[in-house]
matplotlib code that plots the C-alpha trace (Angstrom):
import matplotlib.pyplot as plt

x = [0.0, 1.4, 1.0, -0.2, 0.9, -0.6, 1.6, -0.2, -1.5, -5.2, -5.8, -7.7, -4.8, -3.8, -8.1, -7.8, -4.5, -5.9, -9.2, -7.2, -4.9, -8.4, -9.8, -6.8, -5.9, -9.9, -9.5, -6.2, -8.4, -4.8, -5.2, -3.7, -3.4, -3.6, -2.2, -2.6, 0.1, -0.3, 2.1, 4.7, 7.6, 6.8, 6.4, 10.1, 11.4, 10.5, 12.5, 9.4, 9.4, 6.4, 3.1, 1.1, 3.3, 2.8, 4.9, 4.7, 5.5, 7.7, 9.5, 8.4, 7.5, 5.6, 5.8, 4.2, 1.7, -1.7, -1.3, -4.2, -5.8, -3.7, -0.5, -1.4, -1.7, 1.4, 3.1, 1.7, 2.5]
y = [-0.1, 3.4, 6.3, 9.6, 12.6, 15.9, 19.0, 22.2, 25.0, 24.1, 26.9, 25.9, 24.8, 22.5, 20.9, 20.6, 18.3, 16.1, 15.9, 15.2, 12.5, 10.5, 10.6, 9.1, 6.3, 5.6, 5.4, 2.9, 1.1, 1.5, 1.0, 4.2, 6.0, 9.5, 11.8, 15.8, 17.6, 21.3, 22.2, 24.5, 22.7, 19.2, 20.9, 21.8, 18.7, 17.4, 20.2, 21.9, 25.7, 25.9, 24.2, 22.3, 19.0, 15.7, 12.9, 9.6, 7.0, 10.2, 11.2, 14.7, 13.9, 17.4, 20.8, 24.3, 23.2, 21.4, 18.2, 17.1, 13.3, 12.1, 13.4, 11.8, 8.4, 8.5, 9.2, 6.4, 3.9]
z = [-0.1, -1.1, 1.3, -0.5, 1.3, 0.6, 1.6, 1.6, 4.6, 3.6, 0.3, -2.5, -4.6, -2.0, -1.6, -5.3, -5.5, -2.7, -4.3, -8.0, -5.9, -4.4, -7.8, -9.2, -7.1, -7.3, -10.9, -11.0, -8.3, -5.9, -2.1, -0.4, 2.7, 2.5, 4.8, 4.9, 6.3, 7.1, 9.3, 8.3, 10.0, 8.6, 5.3, 5.7, 6.5, 3.6, 1.7, 0.0, -0.6, -2.6, -2.2, -2.8, -2.8, -3.5, -1.6, -2.2, 0.6, 1.9, -1.4, -2.9, -6.7, -7.4, -5.5, -5.9, -8.3, -8.9, -10.9, -13.0, -12.6, -15.6, -14.2, -10.9, -12.5, -14.4, -11.4, -9.6, -12.0]

ax = plt.figure().add_subplot(projection="3d")
ax.plot(x, y, z, "-o")
ax.set_aspect("equal")
plt.show()
């Protein structure tokens, strides 16, 4: 099971990324665990300077933009 982490302070872009990640995981029929990380100190531990960001199993895959569903599916595969 993959752990998908959304890093962001709760802005609209962060919420949209979370929504897109959930859709992509569902469309791929993947068993995943979601974690929303909103605390700035925790986000900084990932080395992320721009949010929203997506990390998979603790590794940052994208930062500073809202990935669309297809982009997320490519990363997950």
